[in-house]
Structures are given as structure tokens and as C-alpha cells.
A tleap script that builds the chain and sets N, CA, C and O, in Angstrom:
source leaprc.protein.ff14SB
mol = sequence {
  NMET GLN SER LEU ALA PHE TYR LEU TYR MET
  THR ALA VAL GLY PHE VAL LEU ALA GLY ILE
  LEU ALA SER LEU ALA GLN LEU LEU SER GLY
  LYS PRO LEU GLY PHE GLY LEU GLU PRO ASN
  SER VAL LEU ALA SER LEU ALA GLY VAL PHE
  LEU ARG ALA PHE ALA GLY PRO VAL ILE ILE
  MET ARG ASN ALA TRP ASP GLY ALA ARG LEU
  LYS MET ARG SER PRO ALA TRP LEU GLY VAL
  SER ALA VAL ILE ALA ALA ALA TRP SER LEU
  PHE SER GLY ALA VAL LEU MET ASP LEU ILE
  SER LYS CPHE
}
set mol.1.N position { -18.432 -10.284 16.752 }
set mol.1.CA position { -17.416 -8.299 16.149 }
set mol.1.C position { -16.322 -8.706 16.743 }
set mol.1.O position { -15.573 -7.764 16.998 }
set mol.2.N position { -15.799 -10.074 17.173 }
set mol.2.CA position { -14.307 -10.233 17.834 }
set mol.2.C position { -13.664 -10.125 16.709 }
set mol.2.O position { -12.629 -9.459 16.665 }
set mol.3.N position { -14.499 -11.187 14.863 }
set mol.3.CA position { -13.625 -10.754 14.179 }
set mol.3.C position { -13.453 -10.313 13.215 }
set mol.3.O position { -12.648 -10.599 12.329 }
set mol.4.N position { -14.552 -9.213 13.329 }
set mol.4.CA position { -14.574 -7.069 12.825 }
set mol.4.C position { -12.698 -6.733 13.842 }
set mol.4.O position { -11.521 -6.408 13.994 }
set mol.5.N position { -13.800 -7.134 14.122 }
set mol.5.CA position { -12.100 -6.235 15.461 }
set mol.5.C position { -10.178 -6.953 14.664 }
set mol.5.O position { -9.079 -6.452 14.428 }
set mol.6.N position { -10.638 -7.924 14.578 }
set mol.6.CA position { -9.516 -9.096 14.346 }
set mol.6.C position { -9.442 -8.689 12.282 }
set mol.6.O position { -8.674 -9.214 11.477 }
set mol.7.N position { -10.318 -7.826 12.048 }
set mol.7.CA position { -9.801 -8.102 10.687 }
set mol.7.C position { -9.000 -6.341 10.633 }
set mol.7.O position { -7.856 -6.088 10.256 }
set mol.8.N position { -9.672 -5.709 10.957 }
set mol.8.CA position { -9.312 -4.404 11.261 }
set mol.8.C position { -7.979 -3.930 11.492 }
set mol.8.O position { -7.032 -3.327 10.986 }
set mol.9.N position { -8.466 -4.613 12.693 }
set mol.9.CA position { -6.131 -4.677 13.283 }
set mol.9.C position { -5.627 -5.453 12.052 }
set mol.9.O position { -4.538 -4.972 11.741 }
set mol.10.N position { -5.923 -6.313 11.345 }
set mol.10.CA position { -4.753 -6.810 10.581 }
set mol.10.C position { -5.199 -5.813 9.313 }
set mol.10.O position { -4.151 -5.439 8.786 }
set mol.11.N position { -6.440 -5.196 8.570 }
set mol.11.CA position { -6.356 -3.470 8.121 }
set mol.11.C position { -5.089 -2.700 7.945 }
set mol.11.O position { -4.290 -2.292 7.102 }
set mol.12.N position { -5.326 -2.729 9.062 }
set mol.12.CA position { -4.538 -1.564 10.085 }
set mol.12.C position { -2.730 -2.044 9.724 }
set mol.12.O position { -1.944 -1.455 8.982 }
set mol.13.N position { -2.481 -3.390 10.612 }
set mol.13.CA position { -1.240 -3.561 10.709 }
set mol.13.C position { -0.855 -3.902 8.330 }
set mol.13.O position { 0.340 -4.174 8.213 }
set mol.14.N position { -1.138 -3.902 7.763 }
set mol.14.CA position { -1.072 -3.576 6.781 }
set mol.14.C position { -0.740 -2.515 6.218 }
set mol.14.O position { 0.384 -2.374 5.737 }
set mol.15.N position { -1.738 -1.511 6.178 }
set mol.15.CA position { -1.807 0.396 6.143 }
set mol.15.C position { -0.357 0.327 6.457 }
set mol.15.O position { 0.595 0.110 5.707 }
set mol.16.N position { -0.393 0.501 7.419 }
set mol.16.CA position { 1.533 1.082 8.699 }
set mol.16.C position { 2.618 0.291 8.051 }
set mol.16.O position { 3.780 0.682 7.943 }
set mol.17.N position { 2.054 -1.089 7.540 }
set mol.17.CA position { 3.412 -1.683 6.303 }
set mol.17.C position { 3.465 -0.924 4.898 }
set mol.17.O position { 4.415 -1.135 4.143 }
set mol.18.N position { 2.800 -0.349 4.671 }
set mol.18.CA position { 2.329 0.607 2.899 }
set mol.18.C position { 3.134 1.508 3.234 }
set mol.18.O position { 4.014 1.971 2.509 }
set mol.19.N position { 2.842 1.892 4.599 }
set mol.19.CA position { 3.115 3.336 4.938 }
set mol.19.C position { 4.882 3.896 5.163 }
set mol.19.O position { 5.340 5.003 4.880 }
set mol.20.N position { 5.578 2.747 5.737 }
set mol.20.CA position { 6.688 2.797 6.024 }
set mol.20.C position { 7.128 2.516 5.024 }
set mol.20.O position { 7.929 3.411 4.752 }
set mol.21.N position { 7.108 1.526 3.964 }
set mol.21.CA position { 8.201 1.056 2.848 }
set mol.21.C position { 7.721 2.224 2.057 }
set mol.21.O position { 8.580 2.814 1.402 }
set mol.22.N position { 6.594 2.623 2.010 }
set mol.22.CA position { 6.495 4.501 0.647 }
set mol.22.C position { 7.507 5.739 1.091 }
set mol.22.O position { 8.249 6.580 0.583 }
set mol.23.N position { 6.965 5.211 2.586 }
set mol.23.CA position { 8.120 6.385 3.269 }
set mol.23.C position { 10.049 6.424 3.541 }
set mol.23.O position { 10.946 7.245 3.737 }
set mol.24.N position { 9.872 5.122 3.403 }
set mol.24.CA position { 11.359 5.065 3.071 }
set mol.24.C position { 11.822 4.750 1.681 }
set mol.24.O position { 13.028 4.869 1.466 }
set mol.25.N position { 10.885 4.292 0.522 }
set mol.25.CA position { 11.421 4.807 -0.735 }
set mol.25.C position { 11.901 5.660 -1.191 }
set mol.25.O position { 12.828 5.880 -1.970 }
set mol.26.N position { 10.467 6.720 -0.085 }
set mol.26.CA position { 10.990 8.544 -1.006 }
set mol.26.C position { 11.959 8.693 0.319 }
set mol.26.O position { 12.655 9.668 0.037 }
set mol.27.N position { 12.252 8.346 1.275 }
set mol.27.CA position { 13.030 8.606 1.556 }
set mol.27.C position { 14.648 7.815 1.270 }
set mol.27.O position { 15.650 7.890 1.981 }
set mol.28.N position { 14.481 7.162 0.144 }
set mol.28.CA position { 15.922 6.611 -0.410 }
set mol.28.C position { 16.245 7.819 -1.188 }
set mol.28.O position { 17.240 8.541 -1.115 }
set mol.29.N position { 15.069 7.908 -2.049 }
set mol.29.CA position { 15.098 8.372 -3.587 }
set mol.29.C position { 14.926 9.870 -3.750 }
set mol.29.O position { 15.311 10.922 -4.261 }
set mol.30.N position { 14.534 9.573 -3.384 }
set mol.30.CA position { 13.657 11.606 -3.088 }
set mol.30.C position { 12.846 11.916 -3.612 }
set mol.30.O position { 12.591 13.111 -3.757 }
set mol.31.N position { 11.753 10.470 -4.351 }
set mol.31.CA position { 10.647 10.987 -5.085 }
set mol.31.C position { 9.650 9.614 -4.753 }
set mol.31.O position { 10.144 8.498 -4.914 }
set mol.32.N position { 8.167 9.757 -4.265 }
set mol.32.CA position { 7.305 9.320 -4.350 }
set mol.32.C position { 7.636 7.813 -4.735 }
set mol.32.O position { 8.311 7.577 -5.736 }
set mol.33.N position { 7.225 6.957 -4.051 }
set mol.33.CA position { 6.506 5.546 -4.767 }
set mol.33.C position { 5.768 6.046 -5.836 }
set mol.33.O position { 5.060 7.038 -5.661 }
set mol.34.N position { 5.851 5.357 -7.189 }
set mol.34.CA position { 4.768 4.709 -8.004 }
set mol.34.C position { 4.112 3.554 -8.252 }
set mol.34.O position { 3.892 2.850 -7.266 }
set mol.35.N position { 3.769 3.201 -9.223 }
set mol.35.CA position { 3.453 1.667 -9.685 }
set mol.35.C position { 4.728 1.671 -11.239 }
set mol.35.O position { 5.381 0.701 -11.622 }
set mol.36.N position { 4.728 2.351 -11.528 }
set mol.36.CA position { 5.741 2.415 -12.736 }
set mol.36.C position { 7.318 1.837 -12.523 }
set mol.36.O position { 8.168 2.634 -12.127 }
set mol.37.N position { 7.663 0.515 -12.778 }
set mol.37.CA position { 8.992 -0.335 -13.180 }
set mol.37.C position { 9.838 0.405 -14.165 }
set mol.37.O position { 9.482 0.204 -15.326 }
set mol.38.N position { 11.048 1.353 -13.997 }
set mol.38.CA position { 12.387 1.592 -14.926 }
set mol.38.C position { 13.237 -0.083 -14.565 }
set mol.38.O position { 13.734 -0.741 -13.651 }
set mol.39.N position { 12.894 -0.109 -16.255 }
set mol.39.CA position { 14.706 -0.670 -16.577 }
set mol.39.C position { 15.855 -1.254 -15.782 }
set mol.39.O position { 16.914 -1.469 -16.371 }
set mol.40.N position { 15.739 -1.519 -14.536 }
set mol.40.CA position { 16.605 -1.892 -14.489 }
set mol.40.C position { 17.691 -3.242 -14.246 }
set mol.40.O position { 17.776 -3.963 -15.240 }
set mol.41.N position { 18.633 -3.721 -12.894 }
set mol.41.CA position { 18.928 -4.625 -13.276 }
set mol.41.C position { 17.562 -5.971 -12.821 }
set mol.41.O position { 16.479 -5.701 -12.303 }
set mol.42.N position { 17.990 -7.202 -13.159 }
set mol.42.CA position { 16.801 -7.894 -12.643 }
set mol.42.C position { 15.894 -8.221 -11.212 }
set mol.42.O position { 14.703 -8.295 -10.913 }
set mol.43.N position { 17.694 -8.422 -10.282 }
set mol.43.CA position { 17.409 -8.462 -8.711 }
set mol.43.C position { 16.594 -6.898 -8.300 }
set mol.43.O position { 16.317 -6.879 -7.101 }
set mol.44.N position { 16.346 -6.154 -8.734 }
set mol.44.CA position { 16.371 -4.000 -8.502 }
set mol.44.C position { 15.446 -4.100 -8.740 }
set mol.44.O position { 14.785 -3.519 -7.879 }
set mol.45.N position { 14.463 -4.781 -9.898 }
set mol.45.CA position { 13.612 -5.434 -10.498 }
set mol.45.C position { 12.391 -5.800 -9.375 }
set mol.45.O position { 11.537 -5.081 -8.857 }
set mol.46.N position { 12.653 -7.039 -9.256 }
set mol.46.CA position { 12.130 -7.790 -8.340 }
set mol.46.C position { 11.557 -7.253 -6.880 }
set mol.46.O position { 10.438 -7.130 -6.381 }
set mol.47.N position { 13.179 -6.951 -6.384 }
set mol.47.CA position { 12.835 -5.596 -5.207 }
set mol.47.C position { 11.976 -5.293 -5.123 }
set mol.47.O position { 11.269 -5.671 -4.189 }
set mol.48.N position { 11.431 -4.197 -6.312 }
set mol.48.CA position { 10.931 -3.177 -6.520 }
set mol.48.C position { 8.825 -3.378 -6.486 }
set mol.48.O position { 7.870 -2.664 -6.180 }
set mol.49.N position { 9.045 -4.760 -6.995 }
set mol.49.CA position { 7.669 -4.973 -7.662 }
set mol.49.C position { 7.160 -5.958 -6.340 }
set mol.49.O position { 6.003 -6.332 -6.528 }
set mol.50.N position { 7.721 -6.443 -5.106 }
set mol.50.CA position { 7.789 -6.865 -3.463 }
set mol.50.C position { 8.148 -5.927 -3.175 }
set mol.50.O position { 7.900 -5.819 -1.974 }
set mol.51.N position { 8.802 -4.763 -3.654 }
set mol.51.CA position { 7.909 -3.427 -2.541 }
set mol.51.C position { 7.281 -2.818 -2.871 }
set mol.51.O position { 6.984 -2.048 -1.957 }
set mol.52.N position { 6.458 -2.461 -4.275 }
set mol.52.CA position { 5.121 -2.419 -4.712 }
set mol.52.C position { 4.325 -3.212 -4.144 }
set mol.52.O position { 3.287 -2.789 -3.635 }
set mol.53.N position { 4.556 -4.104 -4.132 }
set mol.53.CA position { 3.036 -5.606 -3.463 }
set mol.53.C position { 3.463 -4.981 -2.288 }
set mol.53.O position { 2.603 -4.116 -2.123 }
set mol.54.N position { 3.990 -4.920 -1.684 }
set mol.54.CA position { 3.390 -4.168 -0.007 }
set mol.54.C position { 2.920 -3.247 0.160 }
set mol.54.O position { 1.967 -3.336 0.935 }
set mol.55.N position { 3.253 -1.650 -0.457 }
set mol.55.CA position { 3.280 -0.892 -0.226 }
set mol.55.C position { 2.235 0.272 -1.385 }
set mol.55.O position { 2.340 1.485 -1.565 }
set mol.56.N position { 0.950 -1.083 -2.188 }
set mol.56.CA position { -0.412 -0.769 -2.985 }
set mol.56.C position { -0.959 0.165 -2.143 }
set mol.56.O position { -0.804 1.332 -2.504 }
set mol.57.N position { -1.520 -0.013 -1.178 }
set mol.57.CA position { -2.544 0.771 -0.469 }
set mol.57.C position { -2.189 1.918 -0.358 }
set mol.57.O position { -3.111 2.716 -0.524 }
set mol.58.N position { -1.069 2.421 -0.110 }
set mol.58.CA position { -0.649 3.807 -0.094 }
set mol.58.C position { -0.091 4.406 -1.302 }
set mol.58.O position { 0.250 5.563 -1.549 }
set mol.59.N position { -0.084 3.469 -1.908 }
set mol.59.CA position { 0.102 4.661 -3.320 }
set mol.59.C position { -1.034 4.881 -4.103 }
set mol.59.O position { -1.328 5.805 -4.861 }
set mol.60.N position { -1.615 3.859 -3.779 }
set mol.60.CA position { -3.574 3.715 -4.387 }
set mol.60.C position { -4.244 4.974 -3.538 }
set mol.60.O position { -5.270 5.400 -4.068 }
set mol.61.N position { -3.906 5.544 -2.498 }
set mol.61.CA position { -4.413 6.403 -1.615 }
set mol.61.C position { -3.860 7.414 -1.934 }
set mol.61.O position { -4.716 8.292 -2.045 }
set mol.62.N position { -2.789 7.819 -2.168 }
set mol.62.CA position { -2.212 9.569 -2.468 }
set mol.62.C position { -2.609 9.186 -3.906 }
set mol.62.O position { -2.504 10.377 -4.201 }
set mol.63.N position { -2.984 8.593 -5.117 }
set mol.63.CA position { -3.417 8.879 -6.017 }
set mol.63.C position { -4.133 9.327 -6.487 }
set mol.63.O position { -4.184 10.028 -7.498 }
set mol.64.N position { -5.626 8.566 -4.992 }
set mol.64.CA position { -7.168 8.676 -4.881 }
set mol.64.C position { -7.070 10.196 -5.130 }
set mol.64.O position { -7.404 11.089 -5.908 }
set mol.65.N position { -6.143 9.834 -3.537 }
set mol.65.CA position { -6.886 11.987 -3.333 }
set mol.65.C position { -5.576 13.098 -3.672 }
set mol.65.O position { -5.517 14.194 -3.115 }
set mol.66.N position { -4.833 12.755 -4.398 }
set mol.66.CA position { -4.515 13.478 -5.506 }
set mol.66.C position { -5.736 13.724 -6.654 }
set mol.66.O position { -6.270 14.826 -6.777 }
set mol.67.N position { -5.970 12.981 -7.177 }
set mol.67.CA position { -7.194 13.071 -7.947 }
set mol.67.C position { -8.542 13.574 -7.567 }
set mol.67.O position { -9.364 13.956 -8.400 }
set mol.68.N position { -8.780 13.559 -6.050 }
set mol.68.CA position { -9.308 14.290 -6.050 }
set mol.68.C position { -9.902 15.326 -5.447 }
set mol.68.O position { -11.079 15.659 -5.314 }
set mol.69.N position { -8.507 15.939 -4.984 }
set mol.69.CA position { -8.194 17.182 -4.969 }
set mol.69.C position { -7.617 18.356 -6.067 }
set mol.69.O position { -7.500 19.580 -6.003 }
set mol.70.N position { -7.272 17.159 -7.283 }
set mol.70.CA position { -6.419 18.096 -7.768 }
set mol.70.C position { -7.465 17.900 -9.626 }
set mol.70.O position { -7.517 18.500 -10.700 }
set mol.71.N position { -7.917 17.025 -9.158 }
set mol.71.CA position { -7.844 17.348 -11.006 }
set mol.71.C position { -9.740 16.401 -10.033 }
set mol.71.O position { -9.613 15.237 -9.655 }
set mol.72.N position { -10.745 16.909 -9.882 }
set mol.72.CA position { -11.917 17.264 -8.978 }
set mol.72.C position { -12.873 16.068 -9.916 }
set mol.72.O position { -13.905 16.094 -10.586 }
set mol.73.N position { -12.039 15.239 -9.586 }
set mol.73.CA position { -12.414 14.029 -9.883 }
set mol.73.C position { -13.855 13.729 -9.005 }
set mol.73.O position { -14.087 14.686 -8.267 }
set mol.74.N position { -14.898 12.625 -8.896 }
set mol.74.CA position { -15.873 12.613 -8.343 }
set mol.74.C position { -15.449 11.647 -7.013 }
set mol.74.O position { -14.480 10.892 -7.077 }
set mol.75.N position { -16.679 11.818 -5.253 }
set mol.75.CA position { -15.970 11.564 -4.570 }
set mol.75.C position { -16.579 9.621 -5.010 }
set mol.75.O position { -16.489 8.825 -4.075 }
set mol.76.N position { -16.947 9.262 -5.927 }
set mol.76.CA position { -17.063 7.546 -6.166 }
set mol.76.C position { -15.711 6.935 -5.875 }
set mol.76.O position { -15.464 5.963 -5.161 }
set mol.77.N position { -14.696 7.873 -6.729 }
set mol.77.CA position { -13.543 7.734 -7.162 }
set mol.77.C position { -12.605 7.984 -5.849 }
set mol.77.O position { -11.452 8.240 -6.197 }
set mol.78.N position { -12.720 7.981 -4.955 }
set mol.78.CA position { -12.286 7.955 -3.374 }
set mol.78.C position { -12.383 7.189 -2.368 }
set mol.78.O position { -11.664 6.834 -1.434 }
set mol.79.N position { -13.688 6.954 -2.836 }
set mol.79.CA position { -14.267 5.707 -2.246 }
set mol.79.C position { -14.531 4.007 -2.979 }
set mol.79.O position { -15.095 2.996 -2.561 }
set mol.80.N position { -13.975 4.271 -3.947 }
set mol.80.CA position { -13.693 2.370 -4.179 }
set mol.80.C position { -12.541 2.593 -4.165 }
set mol.80.O position { -11.922 1.772 -3.486 }
set mol.81.N position { -11.890 3.421 -4.657 }
set mol.81.CA position { -10.026 3.076 -4.346 }
set mol.81.C position { -9.725 3.364 -2.529 }
set mol.81.O position { -8.590 3.474 -2.066 }
set mol.82.N position { -10.861 3.437 -1.790 }
set mol.82.CA position { -10.841 3.639 -0.036 }
set mol.82.C position { -10.543 1.769 -0.451 }
set mol.82.O position { -9.576 1.009 -0.506 }
set mol.83.N position { -11.880 1.706 -0.647 }
set mol.83.CA position { -11.743 -0.244 -0.366 }
set mol.83.C position { -11.118 -1.247 -1.225 }
set mol.83.O position { -11.059 -2.474 -1.147 }
set mol.84.N position { -10.674 -0.408 -2.053 }
set mol.84.CA position { -8.836 -1.982 -2.746 }
set mol.84.C position { -8.389 -1.610 -2.545 }
set mol.84.O position { -7.271 -1.895 -2.974 }
set mol.85.N position { -8.503 -0.209 -1.452 }
set mol.85.CA position { -6.708 -0.317 -0.360 }
set mol.85.C position { -6.615 -1.042 1.079 }
set mol.85.O position { -5.771 -1.470 1.866 }
set mol.86.N position { -7.979 -0.914 0.932 }
set mol.86.CA position { -8.235 -1.454 3.008 }
set mol.86.C position { -8.339 -3.336 2.589 }
set mol.86.O position { -7.990 -4.235 3.354 }
set mol.87.N position { -8.961 -3.533 1.065 }
set mol.87.CA position { -8.803 -4.591 1.095 }
set mol.87.C position { -7.228 -5.627 1.403 }
set mol.87.O position { -6.910 -6.618 2.060 }
set mol.88.N position { -6.385 -4.331 0.157 }
set mol.88.CA position { -5.244 -5.064 0.174 }
set mol.88.C position { -4.773 -4.868 1.190 }
set mol.88.O position { -4.283 -5.916 1.609 }
set mol.89.N position { -4.571 -3.640 2.209 }
set mol.89.CA position { -4.176 -3.651 3.791 }
set mol.89.C position { -4.538 -4.940 4.211 }
set mol.89.O position { -3.823 -5.689 4.877 }
set mol.90.N position { -5.926 -5.230 3.708 }
set mol.90.CA position { -5.982 -6.757 4.554 }
set mol.90.C position { -5.429 -7.895 4.349 }
set mol.90.O position { -5.443 -8.802 5.181 }
set mol.91.N position { -5.009 -7.949 3.474 }
set mol.91.CA position { -4.108 -9.779 2.269 }
set mol.91.C position { -2.548 -8.671 3.017 }
set mol.91.O position { -2.024 -9.043 4.067 }
set mol.92.N position { -2.159 -7.699 2.458 }
set mol.92.CA position { -1.112 -7.400 3.099 }
set mol.92.C position { -0.507 -8.050 4.686 }
set mol.92.O position { 0.477 -8.713 5.013 }
set mol.93.N position { -1.715 -7.438 5.433 }
set mol.93.CA position { -1.202 -7.165 7.024 }
set mol.93.C position { -1.697 -8.914 7.780 }
set mol.93.O position { -1.967 -8.994 8.979 }
set mol.94.N position { -1.728 -9.851 7.082 }
set mol.94.CA position { -2.447 -11.200 6.862 }
set mol.94.C position { -1.402 -11.841 6.699 }
set mol.94.O position { -1.153 -12.669 7.576 }
set mol.95.N position { -0.184 -11.671 5.264 }
set mol.95.CA position { 1.130 -12.455 5.852 }
set mol.95.C position { 2.134 -12.012 5.970 }
set mol.95.O position { 3.208 -12.505 5.625 }
set mol.96.N position { 1.786 -10.260 6.856 }
set mol.96.CA position { 2.949 -9.533 7.231 }
set mol.96.C position { 3.214 -10.371 8.832 }
set mol.96.O position { 4.314 -10.486 9.372 }
set mol.97.N position { 1.743 -10.952 9.438 }
set mol.97.CA position { 1.049 -11.696 10.850 }
set mol.97.C position { 1.718 -12.923 10.660 }
set mol.97.O position { 2.512 -13.384 11.480 }
set mol.98.N position { 1.259 -13.736 9.045 }
set mol.98.CA position { 1.287 -15.307 9.359 }
set mol.98.C position { 3.271 -14.436 9.261 }
set mol.98.O position { 3.993 -14.451 10.258 }
set mol.99.N position { 3.607 -13.983 8.288 }
set mol.99.CA position { 5.906 -14.741 8.175 }
set mol.99.C position { 5.565 -14.203 9.861 }
set mol.99.O position { 5.097 -15.268 10.262 }
set mol.100.N position { 5.483 -13.105 11.293 }
set mol.100.CA position { 6.116 -12.747 12.367 }
set mol.100.C position { 5.627 -14.218 12.873 }
set mol.100.O position { 6.551 -14.593 13.595 }
set mol.101.N position { 4.505 -15.361 12.847 }
set mol.101.CA position { 3.962 -15.774 13.778 }
set mol.101.C position { 4.770 -17.343 13.139 }
set mol.101.O position { 4.516 -18.518 13.404 }
set mol.102.N position { 5.617 -16.843 12.387 }
set mol.102.CA position { 6.268 -18.304 12.115 }
set mol.102.C position { 7.609 -18.403 12.759 }
set mol.102.O position { 8.124 -19.436 13.187 }
set mol.103.N position { 8.260 -16.840 12.778 }
set mol.103.CA position { 9.324 -16.752 13.665 }
set mol.103.C position { 9.621 -16.664 15.139 }
set mol.103.O position { 10.786 -16.598 15.531 }
savepdb mol mol.pdb
quit
């Protein structure tokens, strides 16, 4: 039971990190963060890849919710997207907590 709580906590940490990064990117750029990369400088492209690697769960869930609401996709797509976003959040949360524990 404790390991389930630990995994849920790590998933929540990863999803909160994704939400903060996606909101910050939207605040700074004025448009929602997506998976498309614009051809910029090498440094900006690398930063964009790392940003999307940690903000991916929020991007997936926003796209899945819009697809279910606006495009009338089946609820199975929303469920599969939620499972993928949860697994991605778990991994992101584990990376973040490992980085925090190193310092």
C-alpha cells in the first residue's frame, strides 16, 4: 500500500511540474505549448526539447480533452491518453525527485 502511495505521489509531482512549465511557457510566449518545434537556434531548440520532455503530460491531456470535447472522439482515446500522461508524469516526477535529492 505504501508503494502505491509513493507512485501516486511521484505521478502528482511530475504532473505539477508539467503544469508549471506549460503555464510558464504560455505566459512567456502568449500561446499554448505544443509538440511542434520551430527552427530556431540550436540552443533554443535544445531548450525546447527539454521543456517539452517535462511538460509533455499536460500537452497530451490538453490535446486529449480538446479532442474529446470538440472533435467528439471516443472516451477510449481520453483514457489511453490519461494512462500515457500518468506514466510520463511518474517518470518526470522520479527524475525531478532524484535531482532534488542530489542537492
